[in-house]
N, C-alpha and C positions, 0 to 999 in steps of 0.2 A: 413519188409514192404517196398514195392517198391515205393518210393516216385516220382521218375520220371515218373513212369507210371500214377500215379495219376495227375501229373502236365500236362501230354498230355490230360487226360481226361478233366480236368478243361478247358485247352486251347480250345478243341473242342466246348465245350458249350459256351465258352466266345466269340468265333468268330461268333456264329450263329446270335446274334442280337445287339451286343455292339455297334459297330460303325454305322451299319444301311446300307443303300444303297446310295452311292455317285452318284449323277445324272451325273457328268462328272468325267473323269479320273483324278486322282491326278496327279500333275506335281512335281517331286522332283527338289528342288533348294536349294540354300544356305539359303535363308531367304524369306519371304513374301514381303519384302521391296526393293528387288533388283532383276533385270531380265537381261538375256542376250539380246543383241540388235538383233532383228530379228531372233531369234533361237527358234525352237520348239523341242519336242521329237523326230520327225522323222528326223529332221535336224541333231540332234546329232548322231543318228544311221548312217546316211549317211556319216557324217564326220569321223566316226571311220574307214571306209574303206579306206579314203584318207589320205594325210599327215596331221598331226596335225597342228591346226591353233589356234592362240591365241584368246581366247573369250574375247569380249568386254562387260564390265558390265555397267549398268546404275543404279545409285543410285538415288531414288526418293528424292525430297525435303521433308522437315518436314511438309509443307503445303499440298503436295500431299499425303503423308502418313496419315495425320489426316483425309483428305477428304475421302480416300479410306477405312480407318478403320470406319469411320462413316457410310459409305454406306454399308460396310459389315455386321455391326451389324444389319442393316435393311433387307438386301437382300444378303445373301452368294452366291445366284445363279443368277447373273444378265443375262438377255437375251441380244440379239445383239443390240437392240435399247438402252437399258440402258448402255452398254458398249461404244457405240458410243457417247452418251451424255457425260459420264464421260471423255472420251478422249478428247472430244472437250473443255470441261471445265478446264481440268487439263493440257492440252498441251501435252498428251502422245498419242502414237499410240494405236489403238484399240486392237491389239494382246498383247501389254504391259499390258493393263488393263486385259485381258483374263489370261495371265500367272500369274499376281500378284494375282488374286482371286484363281487360281489353287494352287498356292504355299501357299496362306493363309489357304485354306481348308486343304492342306496337313499338315501344322503345327498344327492345331487344332487336326487333327486326330492322329498325332505323340504324342503330349501332352496327349491325352486321353489314348493312348496305354501304354505310360510310366507309368502313373498313376495306370492303371489297373495292369500292370505287377508287379509294387511295391506292390499292394495289394495281388497279387498271390504269390510273393516271401515271403511276411511276413507269409502268410498261410502255404508255403511249410516248412518254418523254424519252425513254430509252430508244424506241424505234425512230423517234424524230431525230435524235442525235445521230443514229446510224445512217439515216437518210441524208443528213448533212454531210457526213463523212463521205458517202458514196458520191454525192454531188461534187465535192472537192476533189475527189479522185479523178472524177471524169475531166475536170478542167486541166489536169497536170498528169496525164498517164505516164507510167513508168515501164520500161522494157524489163520483162522477167529474166531475160538472158544475161544482159549486161548491167542492169540496175540504172542505165541512164535514161534520159528522156525518150519516150517512144517517138518514132518517126511518124509524122503525119501520113495517114494513108494505109498504114499497116492494118488497122481495123476501122471499120466504118462507124459512124455515129449510131446507125441502126444495130450494128452488133453489140456496142456497148449497152444500148438500150434493152436488148434481148437478154444479155447476161444479167443485168440488173434485176429485170422482170423475173427472170428464172429463179434468182436468189430470193427474191421477195415472195414468190410463190411457194417455194420450199419452207421458208420460214412460217408463212401462213399455214401451210399443211401441218407442220409440226405443232403449231399452237392449237389447231383445231383438234388434233389427235389428243393433245393434253387435256383439252377442255372436255372431249368425248369421255376420256378415261375417268376424269375426276367427277363428272356429274351424271353420266349415263351408266357407268358401271362395267363396261366392257371394252376390251382392248381394240384399238383401231391402228393398225400398223402403219408406219411412215418410214420410207427408206432413207429420208433425209436425216431424222433424228429420232430413233424410237425412244418412247417415253414409257416407263412402267405404269401400270394401272394404279389409280389411287382409290379404286373401290366406290361403292355408293356412298352418297353424302346425303343422309336423310335427315329429318327433323323429328324422329320419333322419340321426343323427349317426354313420354308419359310416365304416369306414376303407377307402378306395379305394387307399390307399398301397402295398398289397401288389402292385399291377399297375403301379406306376410313377406313380400319380396323387397329387397333393398332399393336404394336410390338408383337413377339412370343416368349418372354421368358417364360420358364416353371414357373409357380407360382401355388402354391396349395391353396391359400386363398379362402375360400368358402363364398358364398353370401347367405343371407337368402331368402328363397322362398317367393314369394308375395302372391300366391293364393293356396287354397286347392282345388283340382280338384274332390273332392268326393271320394267314396269308390270303384269306378269302377266296380260296379256290373250290369251295364246296358249291357256291352258287354259280351256275353257268351264266354267261353273259347273255343279257336280253337284247335282242336286235330291236332298233327302232320300228315302230308300228307304221311308219310311213317311209317311203325312200327319200323323199325330199321334204323339208320343212320350211314353210314361207310364212313368216310372221313379222309383225312390227315390234322390234325389241323394245323400243322406248314405251310401247303400251305394256309390255311386260313389267318394266320398272314401275310404271303407275300402279299396276294391279298388286305387285309385291308390296309396295309401300302401304297402300290402302289396306291389304290383308294383314300385314304386320300391326298396323293401328287398331284394326278390329280384334285381332288375337290378344293384344295386350288388354284391352278394355274387357273383353269376355273373360280373361283370366282373373281380373281384379273385381268385377262386379258381382253382387250377390243378388238376393231377393230384391225386386220381383223378377229380374232377368233369368235367375236359376232358381229352380224350386226342387228341393229335396224330397224324396218319396215319403208316403205317409208312415213308413216304418224306419225312417232315418237312413235310407240307404242311398241309391245312386242319384246324382243330381241330373235333372232333365231341363231342357230349354223351354221358357215360355215364349211361344212363338209370336204371339201378339205384341209382347213386349219387345222383342227382337226386332219386329218390323218397324215399331215405333222409334227404336233407338238406332238402328243401322240402315243403310241403303246398300243393296246388293252391288258388289264390285264386279259381278260376272253375268249380270243380266237377270231377266225375270225367270222364275222357275217354271218349268214345263207343267202343263195342267195335269198330266199323268203321273207325275212324280210325287213320291213321299219323302218327308223330312225326317231326319234323325239327327239329334244333337245331344251330346252328354259332356259331363266335365268331371274330372277325377283328380284328386291331389294325393301325393305319397312321397315317401322317401326311398331313395335308391343308393346302394353302396357303390357309387360311381361319381368321380368329379365332373364338373360341367364341361371341361375342356374334352375329356375322353368321350363323353356322350355326344357333344356336338360333332367331333370328328366321325363317330359312328353314323350319326344321322346324315351327314353330308356325303358319306361314301355309299354308293348304291349296294354293292356287294355286302359290306359290313352291316349295313341296315337290314338287309334281307335275312343275313345269318342271325342277327339279334332276334328277329321275330319270324322264325321259320314256319310257324303254323298260321300266320296271318298274312305273310307276303310270299306269293309263289314265284314271282319273278319282279326284278327292278333293274333299271338302267338309267344311266344319265345321258340325255340326248344331246344337249348343248350346255356350255359353260359360259354364261353371261358375265360373271365376275367370280374370280377365284378367291376374293377376299383382300383384305388390306394387310401388307406385310407377310408375316409367317402364319397369321391367325385366319380363322374363317369368318371374321367380322365383315359384313356387307357382301358375302358371298351369295351369288344368284345363279340358279341353274335350272334347267328344263329337264324333268324326268318322267318316264313312263313306269308304271307300276301295275301289278295284278294283286288285288287284295281277295282274301278267300276265307269262308267259314268251313270248317272241316265236315262238309255234308254234300253229297252229290246233288241234293234238292235246292241249294242256293248257287245261283250262277256266279261265276268269278267276276269281279268288278275291274274293269280296265279304266285306267285313268291316266291322263297326261296333265302335268301340272308343273308350275314353277315352285321352287323351294328357295325361301330367303332366310338367311341367317344373320343375326344382329346381336352385337354385344352391346348391352345397355350400361353396364358398369362393370367393375372388376368382380368376377365371379357370377355374373347375372347375364344369362343369354336367352335368347328367343328364336325358335325355328318355326317357321309358317309354311303351309303349303295351300295353294288355291289352284283350281282348275283353270285351263287357259282355252278350253275348246271354243267357248263363246267369242273370244276376241281374235280367233284365227280366221283365215279366209274361208269362203263357202265350201272349198274342196275338202277341207279337213274338219269342218265343224261337226259332222256326223260320225267321226272316227270312233268315238266312245259313246254309244247312245244309251247305256243303260245306268250311268252314274255320273255324277259330277261333284267335286270336292270343294265346299265353300272353306272360308279361312278356318284351317285347322292346324294344330300343332302344340308345341309345349313351351312353357317358360321355366328355366331352369336356374336355380340359385344355389351356390355352394355353401355347405354348412361347415361348422368348426371341427366336426368329428369324421371327416372324409366321406359324409353322405352329401347328397344333393336333394333339394326340395324340388319336386316336379308338379307343375299345374298343366294338365293335359286337357286339351279341347278337341272334340271330334264333331264335325258338322258337315253332313252329306245330304244330298237328295238323290233318289234312286228310283227306278222303275221296279215296283214290286209285283208286276203281272207275271214275271217268269219264276217267281219264288213259290215253291210249294206251300199250300195252306198250313202244313204242319210246322213249317220254320217261320212263318210270317210273325207270330207273336215274339219270337226270339229276336227278330230284327227291330220290330216296331218298339220294343221295350228298351233297346239300346244295348242288349247284351251281345248282339252278333258281331258288330264293328265298332262298339262304343269305346269311349275313353278308359273306362275300368279294365277292359281287356288288354289294351295296350300297356297300361301301368302295371297291372298284374304280371304280364309276361316279362316286362322290363325288370321288375323286381326279383322275379325267379331266375332270370338269366344273370343278373348281377350277383345274386347269391351263389350261383354256380360258378361264376368266375372267381369269387372270393374263395370258394373251397379249392378250386383248381390251383390257385395261386399260393395256397398254404403248402407248407413243406411236406406234410403228409396228407394223403387223400384218405379220409375216413372209409372204411368199408368193413363188411362182416368177415369177409374171408378173401383176402388178396395173395394168398400164399403163392410164391413163385412168379409174381408179376412185377416187372421193373417198372420204373417211371415212364420209360419210353413206351412199354406195353399198354400201361393205362392210357396213355395219350392216344395210341392207335385204336384202342377199343372205343373210346369216346368218340373219335373221328368217324370210325366205321358205324356206330350207333347214330351219330348225326346224319350220315347219308342214308341210313336205312329210314329214319323219320321223315327226312325230306322226301325220299321216294314214295312213301306211303301217302303223304300229303298230297304229292302231285297226282297220285293215282286216284285218290278219293275225289278231288275237286276238278279233275280233268283240266288243268292249267296248260298253257303252251310249252311247259317244260318238255314234255314228251308229245309226240304226234300220236294222239289217240283217234281211233275209229269208233264212233258210236254204233252200236248194234241194236236192232229192233227185232226181237224174238217173240213169236206170239205167246209162248207159254211162260214168259218172264213178265212179272208185274211191272206196272208203270213206274212204281216207286223204286225199282232197282235199276241202277245205271250199269250197263255192260259195255265194256270197251275193249278193243284189242289193238296191239301193235306188235311189231316185228323188231327184234334186236339182233343186229348182225355182227357190229365190232365193238360194242360196249362191254369192257372186261368186268364191270361191276354188276352185271346181271347175266343169267344163263342165256345162252344164244337159242333163238328159236321164236316161237309165237307165244306171246305173253297175254294172258286174259285177266282183265281186272273187273271186279263186280262189287259194288258198294250200294247201301241204303241207310236211311236213318229211321229209327222207330221211337215211339214214346214208350217208356217203362215207369210204371208207379212205384220206384223206389228211389231214395235220395242217391245223389252223385257220389258221396262218400262211400256208401254201403256198396254200391256197384263197383266202384274203383278198388276197394279193398278185396273185394271177391275175385275180380279178374286178375290182379296182380299176385294173388296168393298161390304159390306154386303147389300147395297142398291141396287146393281146390281146383286145380287146372284139369284134372282128369274128368270133371263133371261137364266141361264144355268143349275141350280142345281134342279133336281126333289124332293130333300129333302125339299125343301123350300115351296113346295105345291103352287107355283105360287104367294105367298104372300111376303110381305116385312120382312127382318130379322132384329133383333134387337140385338146389341152388349151389353151383360150384364157385362162382365169383360174384362179388357185388362191389360196384364202384359207386360211391355216392356222388351226386351232383348238386347237393344242397341240403339244407335242413330238412328234417322229416325223413322217416323211413321210407316213403314211397318214391322220393325222387332220386332215381338211381339207374344204372346200367347193370344188368345182371346176365349171367351166363347159366342156363339150365341144362340138366341131363335127365333124360327120361328112361323109363324101363324099356330095354329092347326085346323084341320078339325074335329077331334074327340077327345074325353077325353083321349084315349090312347096316342095319338101323342102329347098331351100337356105335357107328362112326359119326352120328348126327348129333349136334347140340342146338340149342335154341338160344339166340341172342335177343335180349329184351330190353327196351327202354320204358320206363313209367315216370310220369310226373303229375302233380295235382296242385292247383292254385285256384284263386278265385274266378279265373276266366274259364275253368274247365278242367278236364283231365285226359290223359292219353295213356294207352297200353299198346305198344308196338313190337311185334317180334317177327323173327324170320329164322328159319332152319340154316344152320352153317355146319360144314364139315370139321372134323377135329383137327385135321392136317393144316387147314387154312387158319384156324383159330389159334393154333400153336405158333404159327408164324407171327400173327398180330400180337399175341401176348408176350412175344419176345421183342416187340418194338419194330416189327416188320411192316412193310407198306400194306395198308388196308385197301387200297384202291382196287386190287385184283381179286378181292373176295366177292364172289357172286351172291347177290341177295334178291330175294322177292318178298318184301315185307307184307304183313297182314296186321290187323289189329282193330282197336276201338278208340273212337275219339267221343267223350262224354261232354255234352254241352249242358250249359245251365238249366236248371229246372223250371221250364217256361211250359205250363199245361197248354195243350191245344185249345182249350176253352178260354184261355186268358186273352183279353183284348186290351193290350197296352198301347201306349203311344206317347207322343209329347204332350208336355203341360200346356194348357191354355188358360184363359182367364178365369176359368171355373174353379181352378184349384189344382193340387198335385194329384198324381196318380200313384197308386201303390206299386210296390216293386217285389217281384218274387225273389226270395234269397237263394243262395246256392245250396243251402241245407234243406230247402224244399218247405219252408214255412208257409207258403201260399199253396204251391202245387204239389208237394210231396212226391216228386218224380223228376225225371231227368230225360233228355233225348240222347241217344246213343247212335253213333254212326258205326256201322260194321263194314269193313272193306277187306278184301282178299285179292291177292295177285298170284297167279299160278301159271306154271309153264304147261302148256297143253300139247306143244310139239317141239321137239328139239331142231327141227329143220325149219329155217326162216321162211322158205318158200310154200311151206305147206298151207292147205286151206283149213279154215276153222269149220268144225262140224257141230251141228246142233246138240249133239250129246255132250260136247265139252261145256257149252253154255248152260245146259241143264245141270250139269255137275256142279259148277260154281254157284249157280242159283239155289240148288238144293243145299249146298254147304252153308250158304248165309241163312236160309230159313231154319235149317237143323240147329245151327249154332245159336240163334235167337231163342228157339224153342227150349234148348238145354239151359240156357241162362235163366229163362223165366221159370223153368221147372225147378232148378236148384234154389232159386230164391223164393220159391212158392208164390209166383205171380200168375194170377190168372188171366 
């Protein structure tokens, strides 16, 4: 048995992920507490060519060592600003501080290697002892049947050798599987002895404390989840966008570790990397400073791409463990952000985590990101998502695109966007809240974006971090209300708790289908129509429903457009959700007043609710129709979605019945932040920060509104679509917009 060869094999696997990536070159010295005066590694090389000189050592005082050790525990990789502050405080030169930290990191690395070498030596001694026992057994074979000495000739010497070699190979395979599980982070099965995955072992011991987050010692204590997010059946499963996936998994591990490193630093660094708007608003990235600080982990940006990067901090009423579980589950993640994610799917799980937690979980995902406007293409992205617990109650989840590191066959699968290290750092607070630092960083092709929406995207309002945080805060507030014993509302007479749940689930499906129709995601198979008398800013699509019980059977026509209206978001939202004003723009109201029958609150504020409206009826048939409506408003925008429903179906739902069989065709309005078409926003550069238009319209005094309608044009699925039907829905959009402008005296 060749023990030395095995030792080399183990060593190769050990070096792959044990120590990790040191961000600065280690500097060898006698100890971490003394340094050469004014000497560096290059100086030593230069001195080797000349006459030897006596080196002058400087030993730090106990107080200096204590200060340095304390700072090292918090931040083993200080930047230049931090080193300058330490040198001033301790009376040392900046290069002495730099060399001390280099030496201290080298010491930690050396101690870790010694410990691992000791473990490997013990394993080597064990294998050698087993080898000696096998050799001894070969010299005196024993019969398995009788227990006596084996008769010579029963088995040949070659047979003994083959059995021993087989046992050795099985043992070697098992150990390779264990090393793969430990250092690469995905399971490799072994029929000889399956070994559970140990998860990724990274060295991301970075200090997040500069941005208010705690220390980063690894701790595996789990926290109870605060909320139950449901069964996740609202979001249909997303099929992979390629039949077969070919990639180098070890490369994904490298990219995930580098992305996590970058996310932590971007979450903690402030000016000059991040510059806040002139009005104290949203933080945007200084691209020149970013290029000087980081190197791209997914390759060079294509020349035709535009960069958008934002950061946002906030508090959410949700514990870190519950939020991590939501982010790592594709369906629950999409349900948490229904107006931002049209579809999501987990393609491959490289590591499910350590133990029962998501620590070191790594998976490949597909997602479609959307802005609620037909003038902005859906962004399809394939990325790896890596989750890491840095200390008790401190987690980080990072995404990074992987198109650039796949083979040529898949490199152009998602041509319009790529996701640079983006994600969030989460820290539990003492009051059941969590502190969130969210970073969004993408590069995209804006040539397919309508000129009306380009300012929205370039300013960071379209897909920016503030939109993710605002949506998360609103959803968590909604969960807190739903978890309370009594759901507040204006008039819930006769509705059971099960009925409230059914109404909210029906409204969730209504909103989800509205977003899918406006953005033309792959949730439904839409066929885009080009009709001569329909403007280029109006997207008209059609599809056939044959067997979906949640929609009327037949040919469904969808039309949507986005327009600029010079009134504030709040004023337009209040006007559209007010049932007393509905007759001024909604043809379903028949020109009469609407009455609110039911109101189920979904969060703080009067506008975040699901309501049931009844209109004045002209004939007996229309008296059987109600309007289900959901409204909400936050810093990311506002939404008013409604759909006609019949009285009998809603009676079943209000009594707790199944809402999946209620046929809905939603229509409504999505109000986007007030970015004027004349606004030319963008990322910050060395020239200074750019101004940011506020939600209340302090710069633009207006907003973008998306109007969308879905109507049943024929109850026979095989029927052909007529031009009259297209003209009808196009006129409906134009008429609605004109009525809104007239009611608000907009010219």
